C-alpha positions as CSV (number, residue, x, y, z in Angstrom):
1,X,-69.8,19.1,-13.3
2,X,-66.0,19.4,-14.6
3,X,-66.0,21.3,-17.8
4,X,-63.8,19.8,-20.8
5,X,-61.5,22.9,-20.4
6,X,-60.7,21.9,-16.6
7,X,-60.2,18.3,-17.6
8,X,-57.6,19.4,-20.4
9,X,-55.8,21.7,-17.9
10,X,-55.5,18.9,-15.5
11,X,-54.0,16.6,-18.2
12,X,-51.6,19.4,-19.3
13,X,-50.5,20.1,-15.9
14,X,-50.0,16.4,-15.1
15,X,-48.0,16.1,-18.4
16,X,-45.8,18.9,-17.5
17,X,-45.1,17.4,-13.9
18,X,-44.2,14.1,-15.7
19,X,-41.9,15.8,-18.1
20,X,-40.1,17.5,-15.3
21,X,-39.6,14.5,-13.4
22,X,-38.1,12.8,-16.4
23,X,-35.8,15.8,-16.7
24,X,-34.8,15.6,-13.0
25,X,-34.0,12.1,-13.3
26,X,-31.9,12.7,-16.5
27,X,-29.9,15.3,-14.4
28,X,-29.6,13.6,-11.1
29,X,-26.3,12.8,-9.9
30,X,-24.8,9.4,-10.9
31,X,-25.1,6.6,-8.5
32,X,-22.8,6.2,-6.0
33,X,-19.5,4.4,-7.0
34,X,-18.4,1.1,-6.0
35,X,-14.9,0.9,-4.7
36,X,-12.3,-1.8,-5.3
37,X,-9.1,-1.3,-3.2
38,X,-6.4,-3.3,-4.6
39,X,-3.7,-3.6,-1.7
40,X,-0.5,-5.2,-2.0
41,X,2.3,-6.1,0.7
42,X,5.7,-4.3,0.5
43,X,5.3,-3.2,-3.2
44,X,7.7,-0.4,-3.7
45,X,6.9,2.2,-6.5
46,X,10.4,1.4,-7.9
47,X,9.1,-2.0,-9.1
48,X,6.0,-0.5,-11.0
49,X,6.6,0.6,-14.8
50,X,4.2,3.6,-14.4
51,X,6.7,4.9,-11.7
52,X,9.6,4.5,-14.0
53,X,11.0,1.1,-13.2
54,X,14.1,0.0,-15.0
55,X,13.6,-3.5,-13.6
56,X,10.1,-4.8,-14.6
57,X,6.9,-4.0,-16.7
58,X,3.5,-4.0,-14.8
59,X,1.1,-3.6,-17.7
60,X,-2.4,-3.7,-15.9
61,X,-1.1,-1.5,-13.0
62,X,0.0,0.8,-15.5
63,X,-3.4,0.6,-17.3
64,X,-4.8,2.2,-14.2
65,X,-2.4,5.0,-14.3
66,X,-3.1,5.5,-18.0
67,X,-7.0,5.8,-17.1
68,X,-6.6,7.5,-13.9
69,X,-4.3,9.6,-11.4
70,X,-0.8,8.6,-10.1
71,X,0.3,10.1,-6.8
72,X,4.0,10.6,-6.8
73,X,4.3,11.6,-3.0
74,X,2.0,9.4,-1.0
75,X,3.9,8.7,2.5
76,X,3.3,6.2,4.9
77,X,2.7,7.2,8.5
78,X,4.5,4.2,10.0
79,X,6.4,1.9,7.7
80,X,5.5,-1.4,8.6
81,X,2.7,-3.8,7.8
82,X,0.2,-3.9,10.4
83,X,0.5,-0.6,11.6
84,X,0.0,0.9,8.0
85,X,-3.2,-1.4,7.7
86,X,-4.5,0.1,11.0
87,X,-4.0,3.6,9.9
88,X,-6.0,2.8,6.9
89,X,-8.8,1.1,8.8
90,X,-9.0,4.2,11.3
91,X,-7.8,7.4,9.6
92,X,-5.6,7.9,12.7
93,X,-1.9,7.7,13.5
94,X,-0.6,4.5,15.1
95,X,-0.5,6.3,18.6
96,X,-4.2,6.9,18.5
97,X,-5.5,3.7,16.8
98,X,-3.4,1.7,19.3
99,X,-1.4,-0.4,16.8
100,X,2.2,0.9,16.9
101,X,4.0,-2.1,15.7
102,X,3.5,-5.8,14.2
103,X,2.3,-8.1,17.0
104,X,-0.4,-5.6,18.4
105,X,-3.8,-6.7,18.2
106,X,-6.1,-4.2,16.3
107,X,-9.1,-3.0,18.3
108,X,-12.3,-3.6,16.1
109,X,-14.4,-2.0,18.6
110,X,-13.2,1.6,17.5
111,X,-14.6,3.7,14.6
112,X,-13.4,2.3,11.4
113,X,-14.3,3.6,7.6
114,X,-15.9,0.2,6.7
115,X,-18.7,0.5,9.6
116,X,-19.3,4.1,8.6
117,X,-19.8,2.9,5.0
118,X,-22.1,0.2,6.1
119,X,-24.2,3.0,7.8
120,X,-24.1,5.0,4.5
121,X,-25.8,1.9,2.8
122,X,-22.8,0.4,1.1
123,X,-21.9,-3.5,1.5
124,X,-18.3,-4.1,2.4
125,X,-15.9,-7.1,2.0
126,X,-12.3,-7.8,2.4
127,X,-10.6,-10.6,0.8
128,X,-6.8,-11.9,1.2
129,X,-4.3,-10.6,3.7
130,X,-5.6,-8.7,6.8
131,X,-2.7,-9.2,9.4
132,X,-4.2,-7.1,12.2
133,X,-4.2,-10.1,14.9
134,X,-8.1,-9.8,15.2
135,X,-10.8,-10.9,12.8
136,X,-12.3,-8.2,10.6
137,X,-15.0,-6.1,12.0
138,X,-17.3,-3.8,9.6
139,X,-17.4,-6.2,6.9
140,X,-20.3,-7.9,5.7
141,X,-18.2,-10.7,4.2
142,X,-14.6,-11.5,4.7
143,X,-12.3,-14.4,3.7
144,X,-8.7,-13.8,5.0
145,X,-5.3,-15.3,5.6
146,X,-4.4,-16.5,9.0
147,X,-1.6,-14.1,10.1
148,X,1.0,-13.6,7.3
149,X,-0.3,-16.6,5.4
150,X,1.8,-18.9,2.9
151,X,2.3,-18.4,-0.8
152,X,1.1,-21.9,-1.4
153,X,-2.1,-23.7,-0.4
154,X,-3.3,-21.1,2.2
155,X,-5.8,-21.8,5.2
156,X,-8.0,-18.9,5.4
157,X,-11.0,-17.8,7.6
158,X,-14.2,-17.1,6.1
159,X,-16.9,-15.3,8.2
160,X,-15.5,-16.9,11.2
161,X,-15.0,-20.5,9.5
162,X,-11.6,-22.0,8.6
163,X,-11.2,-22.8,5.2
164,X,-8.5,-24.4,3.2
165,X,-7.5,-24.0,-0.6
166,X,-5.2,-25.6,-2.8
167,X,-3.0,-23.6,-5.4
168,X,-1.1,-20.4,-5.5
169,X,-2.3,-17.8,-3.0
170,X,-2.5,-14.6,-5.2
171,X,-4.4,-16.9,-7.9
172,X,-6.8,-18.0,-4.9
173,X,-7.4,-14.5,-3.6
174,X,-8.2,-13.2,-6.9
175,X,-10.5,-16.2,-7.4
176,X,-12.5,-15.4,-4.3
177,X,-12.7,-11.7,-4.9
178,X,-14.2,-12.6,-8.5
179,X,-16.8,-15.0,-7.0
180,X,-17.8,-12.4,-4.5
181,X,-18.3,-9.6,-7.2
182,X,-20.3,-12.1,-9.5
183,X,-22.5,-13.8,-7.0
184,X,-21.8,-13.0,-3.4
185,X,-22.9,-9.4,-2.9
186,X,-26.3,-7.6,-3.0
187,X,-26.5,-6.1,-6.5
188,X,-28.9,-3.4,-5.1
189,X,-26.1,-1.7,-2.9
190,X,-23.1,-0.2,-3.8
191,X,-20.0,-1.9,-2.5
192,X,-16.5,-1.5,-1.1
193,X,-14.1,-4.5,-1.7
194,X,-10.7,-4.7,-0.1
195,X,-8.9,-7.2,-2.5
196,X,-5.5,-7.6,-0.6
197,X,-2.5,-9.8,-1.6
198,X,0.0,-11.2,0.5
199,X,2.6,-10.7,-2.6
200,X,5.4,-9.5,-2.7
201,X,6.1,-9.8,1.1
202,X,9.2,-11.9,2.2
203,X,10.2,-14.6,1.3
204,X,9.1,-13.9,-2.2
205,X,7.9,-17.3,-3.5
206,X,7.0,-17.0,-7.4
207,X,3.7,-18.6,-8.7
208,X,4.1,-21.6,-11.2
209,X,3.5,-19.3,-14.1
210,X,6.6,-17.2,-13.3
211,X,9.2,-19.5,-11.7
212,X,11.6,-19.2,-14.6
213,X,10.9,-15.7,-15.7
214,X,13.9,-13.4,-15.7
215,X,16.4,-16.3,-15.9
216,X,18.2,-15.0,-19.1
217,X,18.2,-11.4,-18.0
218,X,20.4,-9.4,-15.6
219,X,18.2,-7.0,-13.4
220,X,20.1,-3.6,-13.1
221,X,21.6,-3.0,-9.8
222,X,20.8,0.2,-7.8
223,X,23.5,2.6,-7.7
224,X,23.8,2.4,-3.9
225,X,23.9,-1.2,-3.7
226,X,27.4,-1.1,-2.0
227,X,26.5,2.0,0.1
228,X,28.6,2.1,3.3
229,X,26.2,4.6,5.2
230,X,29.1,6.8,6.4
231,X,27.1,9.9,5.5
232,X,24.4,8.9,8.0
233,X,24.3,8.4,11.7
234,X,24.9,5.5,13.9
235,X,21.4,4.0,13.3
236,X,22.3,2.8,9.7
237,X,25.2,1.0,10.9
238,X,23.3,-1.2,13.5
239,X,20.6,-2.2,11.1
240,X,20.2,-6.0,10.1
241,X,18.5,-5.9,6.8
242,X,21.5,-6.2,4.3
243,X,21.4,-8.2,0.9
244,X,25.0,-8.9,1.9
245,X,24.7,-10.6,5.3
246,X,21.2,-11.0,6.3
247,X,19.0,-13.0,3.6
248,X,18.5,-16.4,4.7
249,X,18.5,-19.8,2.9
250,X,15.0,-19.7,2.6
251,X,15.0,-16.3,1.1
252,X,17.6,-17.3,-1.4
253,X,15.5,-20.3,-2.4
254,X,18.5,-22.7,-1.3
255,X,15.8,-24.7,0.5
256,X,12.3,-25.7,-0.7
257,X,9.1,-24.7,0.9
258,X,7.7,-27.3,2.9
259,X,3.9,-27.0,2.2
260,X,3.7,-27.7,-1.5
261,X,1.7,-30.5,-2.9
262,X,3.9,-33.2,-5.1
263,X,3.0,-31.4,-8.3
264,X,4.3,-28.0,-7.1
265,X,7.4,-29.5,-5.5
266,X,8.3,-31.0,-8.9
267,X,7.8,-27.6,-10.5
268,X,9.7,-26.0,-7.8
269,X,12.7,-28.5,-8.1
270,X,13.0,-27.9,-11.8
271,X,13.1,-24.2,-11.6
272,X,15.4,-24.0,-8.6
273,X,17.4,-27.3,-8.5
274,X,19.8,-26.4,-11.7
275,X,20.4,-22.8,-10.7
276,X,21.4,-23.7,-6.9
277,X,23.6,-26.4,-8.3
278,X,25.3,-23.9,-10.6
279,X,25.6,-21.6,-7.4
280,X,27.2,-24.1,-5.4
281,X,29.8,-25.0,-7.9
282,X,30.6,-21.3,-8.5
283,X,31.8,-20.8,-4.8
284,X,31.2,-17.1,-5.1
285,X,33.0,-14.6,-2.5
286,X,33.0,-10.8,-1.9
287,X,31.2,-8.6,-4.3
288,X,30.2,-11.3,-6.9
289,X,28.5,-13.0,-3.9
290,X,26.4,-10.0,-3.1
291,X,25.4,-9.3,-6.8
292,X,24.5,-13.1,-6.9
293,X,22.2,-12.6,-3.9
294,X,20.8,-9.3,-5.5
295,X,20.0,-11.2,-8.6
296,X,18.2,-14.1,-6.8
297,X,16.5,-11.9,-4.4
298,X,15.2,-9.4,-6.8
299,X,14.2,-11.8,-9.5
300,X,11.9,-13.7,-7.1
301,X,10.5,-10.5,-5.9
302,X,9.6,-9.3,-9.3
303,X,8.1,-12.7,-10.0
304,X,5.7,-12.2,-7.4
305,X,4.7,-8.9,-8.7
306,X,4.1,-10.3,-12.0
307,X,1.3,-12.5,-10.3
308,X,-0.2,-9.7,-8.7
309,X,-0.3,-7.7,-12.0
310,X,-1.6,-10.6,-14.0
311,X,-4.5,-11.1,-11.4
312,X,-5.2,-7.3,-11.3
313,X,-5.7,-7.8,-15.0
314,X,-8.3,-10.5,-14.3
315,X,-10.1,-8.2,-12.2
316,X,-10.2,-5.1,-14.8
317,X,-11.3,-7.5,-17.3
318,X,-14.3,-8.7,-15.3
319,X,-15.2,-5.0,-14.3
320,X,-15.2,-4.3,-18.0
321,X,-17.3,-7.5,-19.0
322,X,-19.8,-7.1,-16.3
323,X,-20.5,-3.3,-16.9
324,X,-19.3,-2.4,-13.4
325,X,-16.2,-0.4,-14.7
326,X,-18.2,2.7,-15.6
327,X,-19.1,3.4,-11.8
328,X,-16.4,1.6,-10.0
329,X,-13.4,3.3,-8.5
330,X,-10.3,1.1,-8.6
331,X,-7.5,2.0,-6.2
332,X,-4.0,0.6,-6.4
333,X,-1.7,0.8,-3.4
334,X,0.7,-1.1,-0.9
335,X,1.1,-0.9,2.8
336,X,4.4,0.8,2.7
337,X,7.6,1.2,0.4
338,X,10.4,-1.2,0.1
339,X,14.0,-1.6,-0.6
340,X,15.1,-3.5,-3.7
341,X,18.8,-3.3,-3.0
342,X,18.9,0.6,-2.5
343,X,21.7,1.3,0.2
344,X,22.3,-2.6,0.4
345,X,19.1,-3.2,2.0
346,X,15.7,-5.1,1.7
347,X,12.8,-4.5,3.8
348,X,11.3,-1.1,5.0
349,X,10.8,0.8,8.4
350,X,12.9,3.9,7.9
351,X,11.7,7.3,7.1
352,X,14.1,7.3,4.1
353,X,12.6,7.8,0.9
354,X,12.5,4.2,-0.4
355,X,10.5,3.0,2.6
356,X,8.5,6.0,3.1
357,X,6.9,6.4,-0.4
358,X,4.1,4.2,-1.1
359,X,2.4,3.6,-4.6
360,X,-1.2,5.2,-5.0
361,X,-3.1,5.0,-8.3
362,X,-6.7,5.9,-8.6
363,X,-9.0,5.3,-11.6
364,X,-12.5,7.0,-11.2
365,X,-14.2,7.1,-14.5
366,X,-16.0,10.5,-15.2
367,X,-14.1,12.3,-12.3
368,X,-10.2,11.7,-12.5
369,X,-8.4,13.0,-15.6
370,X,-6.9,10.2,-17.5
371,X,-3.1,10.1,-17.4
372,X,-2.9,12.7,-14.7
373,X,-0.3,12.9,-12.0
374,X,-0.3,14.6,-8.5
375,X,2.9,16.0,-6.6
376,X,1.3,17.1,-3.2
377,X,2.2,15.3,0.1
378,X,-0.6,12.5,0.5
379,X,-0.8,9.7,2.8
380,X,-2.3,6.3,3.8
381,X,-4.0,8.6,6.6
382,X,-5.9,10.1,4.0
383,X,-7.4,6.8,2.5
384,X,-10.5,6.3,5.3
385,X,-11.8,9.9,4.7
386,X,-11.1,9.4,0.8
387,X,-13.3,6.3,0.7
388,X,-16.1,7.8,2.9
389,X,-16.0,11.0,0.7
390,X,-16.3,8.9,-2.5
391,X,-19.4,7.4,-0.9
392,X,-21.0,10.7,0.0
393,X,-20.8,9.7,3.6
394,X,-20.2,11.9,6.6
395,X,-16.5,12.7,7.4
396,X,-15.8,12.4,11.1
397,X,-14.0,15.1,12.6
398,X,-11.8,13.1,14.8
399,X,-10.0,11.4,11.7
400,X,-6.5,12.9,11.3
401,X,-6.0,12.7,7.5
402,X,-8.0,14.6,4.6
403,X,-9.9,13.3,1.7
404,X,-8.1,13.2,-1.4
405,X,-11.3,13.8,-3.4
406,X,-10.4,17.3,-4.3
407,X,-6.9,16.4,-5.4
408,X,-8.7,13.7,-7.7
409,X,-10.6,16.3,-9.3
410,X,-7.6,18.4,-10.1
411,X,-8.0,20.9,-7.3
412,X,-5.5,21.3,-4.5
413,X,-7.0,23.1,-1.6
414,X,-5.0,26.3,-0.6
415,X,-4.5,24.9,2.9
416,X,-3.1,21.4,1.9
417,X,-0.4,19.9,3.9
418,X,3.0,21.3,3.2
419,X,4.7,18.9,5.8
420,X,4.2,15.3,7.0
421,X,4.8,13.6,10.1
422,X,6.3,10.2,10.5
423,X,6.8,7.9,13.6
424,X,8.3,4.2,13.7
425,X,8.1,2.3,17.0
426,X,9.3,-1.3,16.5
427,X,12.8,-1.3,18.4
428,X,13.8,-3.6,19.8
429,X,12.6,-5.8,16.9
430,X,13.2,-7.3,13.7
431,X,16.0,-5.9,11.6
432,X,17.0,-3.8,14.3
433,X,15.9,-0.3,12.8
434,X,15.9,2.3,15.8
435,X,12.9,4.2,16.7
436,X,12.4,7.5,15.1
437,X,10.3,10.3,14.1
438,X,10.5,13.2,11.8
439,X,9.1,15.7,9.4
440,X,9.1,15.9,5.5
441,X,8.6,18.7,3.4
442,X,8.7,18.7,-0.5
443,X,12.4,19.3,-0.3
444,X,14.0,18.6,3.1
445,X,13.5,15.9,5.7
446,X,14.4,15.9,9.5
447,X,14.6,12.8,11.3
448,X,15.2,12.1,15.1
449,X,16.6,8.9,16.2
450,X,15.4,9.6,20.0
451,X,16.7,6.6,21.7
452,X,20.0,7.5,20.3
453,X,19.4,11.3,20.7
454,X,20.8,11.7,17.0
455,X,19.3,13.8,14.3
456,X,19.8,13.6,10.6
457,X,18.8,16.2,8.0
458,X,18.6,15.7,4.1
459,X,18.4,17.9,1.1
460,X,16.2,16.0,-1.3
461,X,16.8,18.2,-4.1
462,X,20.6,18.1,-3.8
463,X,20.8,14.8,-2.3
464,X,17.8,12.5,-3.5
465,X,19.4,9.4,-2.4
466,X,19.9,10.8,1.1
467,X,23.6,9.7,1.3
468,X,24.8,12.6,3.4
469,X,23.1,14.2,6.2
470,X,23.6,17.9,6.7
471,X,22.4,18.3,10.0
472,X,24.7,20.6,11.7
473,X,25.6,22.3,8.6
474,X,26.0,26.2,9.2
475,X,24.3,26.7,5.6
476,X,21.2,24.9,6.9
477,X,20.8,26.4,10.2
478,X,17.8,28.3,9.2
479,X,16.2,25.3,7.6
480,X,16.9,23.2,10.7
481,X,15.2,25.7,12.9
482,X,12.3,25.8,10.8
483,X,11.9,22.1,10.6
484,X,12.5,21.7,14.4
485,X,9.7,24.3,14.9
486,X,7.3,22.4,12.4
487,X,8.0,19.1,14.0
488,X,7.0,20.4,17.3
489,X,4.0,21.8,15.9
490,X,3.0,18.5,14.1
491,X,3.5,16.5,17.4
492,X,1.1,18.9,19.1
493,X,-1.4,18.9,16.5
494,X,-1.5,15.0,16.3
495,X,-1.2,14.9,20.1
496,X,1.7,12.5,19.8
497,X,2.6,11.4,23.6
498,X,6.4,11.1,24.6
499,X,7.5,7.3,23.9
500,X,7.6,5.3,27.0
501,X,10.9,4.0,26.1
502,X,13.5,6.3,27.5
503,X,16.5,7.3,25.3
504,X,19.5,5.2,25.6
505,X,22.7,4.7,24.2
506,X,22.3,0.8,23.4
C-alpha cells in the first residue's frame, strides 16, 4: 500500500518539476526573428537624410536608423545591379558565383542563403525586382518583375505564372508584400521576406503622388558637378555617363512613357508638359544647360526615392499593427551606390566612393542599440552569413564574407577586416567604364585599371572627393608598397583568377 507520505512527496516533486519547467519556459531564448530585407536599386546614401543628405528627407528610412544601427562603410564588391544581387544570394564574389556582369544568368543550382534558411525551418519569399536572368530558387513564394521591369503597370511572374498589374510599380510591390505578410505565409514559421524595389533605377519615373514635388525648389549642386577629371587617369576621360552629354530625352522626360493608361498619361502631361515647353523656349546653352539637366534628373530621382520611403512607412506601420515588429529584423539597403551629379556623373560601376558605398541600416529590437552607428568595413558579401546567423542556422565555411551579428551587438571582433577587395568586369559595355580591381582601407584606396595598365591611389583623409591620384608620389611610396602587397594577398585569399581579357591600350 502506498503511504500518504509517499503520495505527498510525489505531489511535491511533480510541483517542483512543473515550476522548474515554467521557469525554463520563462528564461528560454526568444523565438528566432523574422527578417524583412528592404532592397532598392541604385539608391546612393547621399539621398538618405539619415546619411546627411542636403537634397531630400527620408523619414521612414531615418526611423530605422533612429531605432537601429546605420553602417557608414558598407561597400559593394562589384558596383552593378545583377552581380551585387548574386553576391547577396551566395555570399561569394562574382568570380565564384559566376555572375560577373549584367546579362549573365544566375546559376540557381548553387548554394544560396534562402535554401539554407528553408533547411533551418524558415519560410522564404521574394517580391519585386529580381534581375538575375533566371527565376528565383530557394523561395517558397515569389512574385518578381520581368527583367528590369517598368515603373508603371508591370507584368510580373508569380510562382512560375505570369501576372499583370495596373498602377505604380513601387506601390504594387508593397501591396503584394503586405498581402503576403497578412495572408500568404505560414504563421507557424519564422519568415524571410526580400521586399525589393525597382526604384530609383534609371530612367527615374516618379509616381502619381510625387510628379510635382520639388517644382518650386532648387536642389543643391554637388561641388564636383563640373569636375574635369584631370587629377585621375585616362579611364575617367573615356566614360559615357555624364549629365552634360549622356542623359537621353527619355531620362529628361522630354518624351512620355509609352505604357501609361489614359489617366496616367493625363497626369504625366499636366506635370511635364508646361515644364518642357518652358525649357524649349529658354534655349539654354553651356553651363546653364548642364544645370537644368541636373535639376531635371535629380528631382525625378528623388521623387522615386520619396515613393520608396512612403511605402516603407506602410510596411513599418503594418509590422507595428500586427505585433510582428517586436520580433522582426528590418534591413534597408541598395545594390550599390550611385552618382547624383558628383564628378558630373550619373550611374555607378567605379570603385570611387559614390558608387562603392551602399546604404545599410538594421533595426533589430532587443539586440541593436537604437541610434547606433558602425564605421567598420562591411560589405554585401556579408549579408548571406548575417541572415543565417540571425536565424541560428549553420554558416557554410565556403562563403567569403562574415556575419555582421557581432557588430550589430556592438562587438567588433579583433580580427575584423581592415581592407576590402573590389572588382568590376563589364567592359566593353554600357557607360564605358574600364575593368578594374583594387583595395580600400579606412584611409587609402589603390585601383588598377588592368586593361590600360594604369594605377590610381587616393588618400581619402586628405582628398575625400578623390580628385587627385597620388600614385607615383614619393611621399606615398611606403603606402603604395603596402597596398600592392595587400591587394596581392586579397586576390590569393579570394582565389581571383586572371581576367581572360588581355591588357590592351584601347
